[in-house]
N, C-alpha and C positions, 0 to 999 in steps of 0.2 A: 504494500500499499503505500502511494506517496501522498504526503500531507504537505500544505503549504499555508503561510500566512502573508497576507500583504495589506497594508495601509494603502489603499487606493487613491485617497485624497479626493473623494468626490467621483462617485462610480458616474454620475451622467456625464461629467468631463472626460473621464478615463475608460469609458466603455469600450471603444475601439482597442485601446491597448491591453485591456483585460481579455477581449475576445481573442485577439491575435496570440497573446501569451497562454491561454489556455489550449489553444489549438497546437502549440509546439511543446509545452512543457507537460501537458496532460496529467496534472495531478488527480489523485482520486478524490481529494477533498480540498477545498480552497476556502480558509478562513479570511475574511475582508473586514476591514475596520474605516471608519471616516467613510462610509457611503455617501452621508449628507443627502438620504433621501427619505420621503415619508413613505410608509409602507405601500400605499396605494400608486406611488410611482416608480416602485422598483421594477427593472427591466427583465420580468421572467423569461419572455420568451426566447431572447438571445441565449440564455443559459440553457434552457430546454432543447434548443436546436443543437448545442453541443454535447448533448447527452447529461445534463447536470440538473438535478432536483436543486432548489434553493429555499431557504429559510431564511427571513431578514427581521430585522428589528431596528425600525428607524424613527425619526422624529422631525425630519424636514432639513432645515439648513445646516445643523450641527451634527456631530457625532454619527451614530449609525453603525450596526454590524450585521454581517451575514455568513451564511455557510452555503457553499455549494458542494455538493457531492454526486457523484456517479456510482457510488456503492452502498446506497441506502441512507435515509434521513428519518430516523425514527425518534420518539421522546424528545421532541424539540420543546425547549423552555427558552422564553426570552426573558432575561433577567435573572435574579438569583433564584426566583422561585415563581410558580404559577400565581398569577393574580396580581394586585396592586403591590407596588414597592413603597418602602418607606422613605420619606426624604425626596429629594429631588428626583424626577422622573428623567432619566436621562438613558439613551439606548446605547449601552456600553458592554453589555454581555449578552450572548447566546450560546446555548449548547444544544447538541444532539448527539445520537449515537450513530455512528457510520460503520457498517460492517463489523459491529463489535467493539469498536473502539469510542470512547466517549470524548468528544471533542467540543472545546469551547472557543469561541472567538472573544477576545477581550480588548477594548480600548480603555487603556488607563488615562485617568484625567492628566494633562500636561503638568499643571502646578503653577505654570507662569514664574512664579518669583517665590523664592524661600521667604517664610515669614508673613505671606499673606493668608487671606481666607481661601484662596485657591489652592495654595499649597497644603492648607489645612485639609481641605475637600478632599486631596489626592490622597493623604495619609490614610484619610478615613475609609475611603472606598477601597483600599489595599487590605486594610484591616477587615473590611466586610468581606472581601475576596476569602481571608484566610478562615473566617468564621463559616463561610458557605462551604468550603472545601471540608471542613472538619464536620460539618453537620449532614453533608449529602454525600460524600466519596469517601472511600478507603484507599490507602497507598498501595495496597494490592491490586487494584483495578487497572485494567487499560486505559490511561488518561492522558489527553493531551491538552495544556492550556497554551492557546497560540494568540498571537497578537502585537500590538504596540504598547508595551508596558511604559513607554517614556522613561525608562530607567537604564543607564548604562551599568551592567553589574559591577566593573571593577574599571581602575584607571586605564588599563589597556585596552577599554572598549571605547575610548575616546580618542581624537587625533592629538590632542595636547592637554593634560590634566591642568596644566597652569592657567589654560583659558577659562578654566571651568569653576575655579576656586569661588565657593560660596554660591553656586547656581544650582539650580534644579536639574534633575536627572542623574545627579552624582553624589547628592548630599546624603550623609551618614542615615536619617531616617527613612529615606527612600529606600538605600540600599539595604538596610535592617528589614524594611517590610518584605523586599524581595527574598531577603535571606530567609524570613519566617517561612513563606512558601516551601522553600528548598528543604526547611529542616522538616516540614510536615511530612516530606516525602516524594519532592519533584526534583528534576534534574534538568540543568542546561542542555538540551539535546544537540545543540549545534557544538557545543565545547566537549562532547562525547569524541566527536570526530575530529576536531581541530582545535589547536592550543595556540595559534598564531595571534599576534597583535593586529590591529588594524583592518579586522575584518566587519567592515561597517554596513550597516542597513539603511541609514539616513543621512543625506547630505543637503545642507542648505541650498536654496535656490540662488544664493549669491553668485554671481559670477566666479569660476574658477573652482568652487569649493569641492564639486564633484571629482573634476579632473586632477585637483591637487591633493586629494585624498582628506579632505578635512571634514570628517564625518564621524558618526557614532553607531555603536550596535544596541538598538534599543528595542527592535523586533525579534521577539525571543520565542521558543516553542519550549515550554516546560513540560516535561514527561514524567509520568509515573515510572518507578524503577523497573516493573515489569515491561513496560513498553519502552523505555530506554535500551533495555537489552536487546532489543530487536532492532535499534538503528542500524543501517548499513551504509548509508550514503548521505550526503547533504551538500546544499548550495546556496550562497546568495547570489541571485541571479543578476548581476549588474548589468548586463544587456537590457533588461526590463526599465532600467532607470535612465538610460539613454534615449531612446524614441527617437524618430525621426519625422513624425508627424505629431504636430501640437506640442504640448508640454507634459512629459510624464510625470508620474507622482514622484514626491522627494522622497520616497522610500522605495527599496527594491524588495521583491517578494524573497522568502526565505523557504526552502525545500528540504524536506527528510524523508528518505524511503525506509520502509519497515519490512522485515521478513516475518510476515505472520504465519 
């Protein structure tokens, strides 16, 4: 099974890129973030034409998550649980079972600036993810949490740690929150395969950042250990970040293959 995650940064704007990528990369499951579409506007037919079922959870101009699968899409839940959510209703989490693997697409709040209410909201949301994991899952399951975590796990996951001192995405509390998910029983799937520095998934749109390697690794696939044991191959597809028509997403898709 091939599972991928991609912050598409507006599915309406990037749909031709996504269709083209699905045709050549052929993931069995694709988790998408920042779809930025209301549910009634989601482009179901293009995905169906490529052989994918889709489940989506959107709110319009902001956020939005989705899962496309060609190996089944069962027990779909939008949010942390079925029914109304407590607190701000934001479309940041969707889960489904795809051929026996429980897959979640997550879009963690950006946090904007350390010390602000947006940063506090980010930490609260991550704490909610931990509570949700503990209440609804077991480390022994085949489980994949895929998405834009807006956290660089270590200093080697940013192009220059000195440039990020005091900034979001690298602060101690954010990394501790990510570490708590790993302590629960999740592993960084990409790091099971590659230990190199500068394997980035996001680059600012500023001129030259992508080609100069000024990026961050913030798109992650956290796996339960039983699923992590089945990883065979992975890739950050930088080609999808280049694009010759229109402006591609500022994120590149991440893929992992599993021998199930």
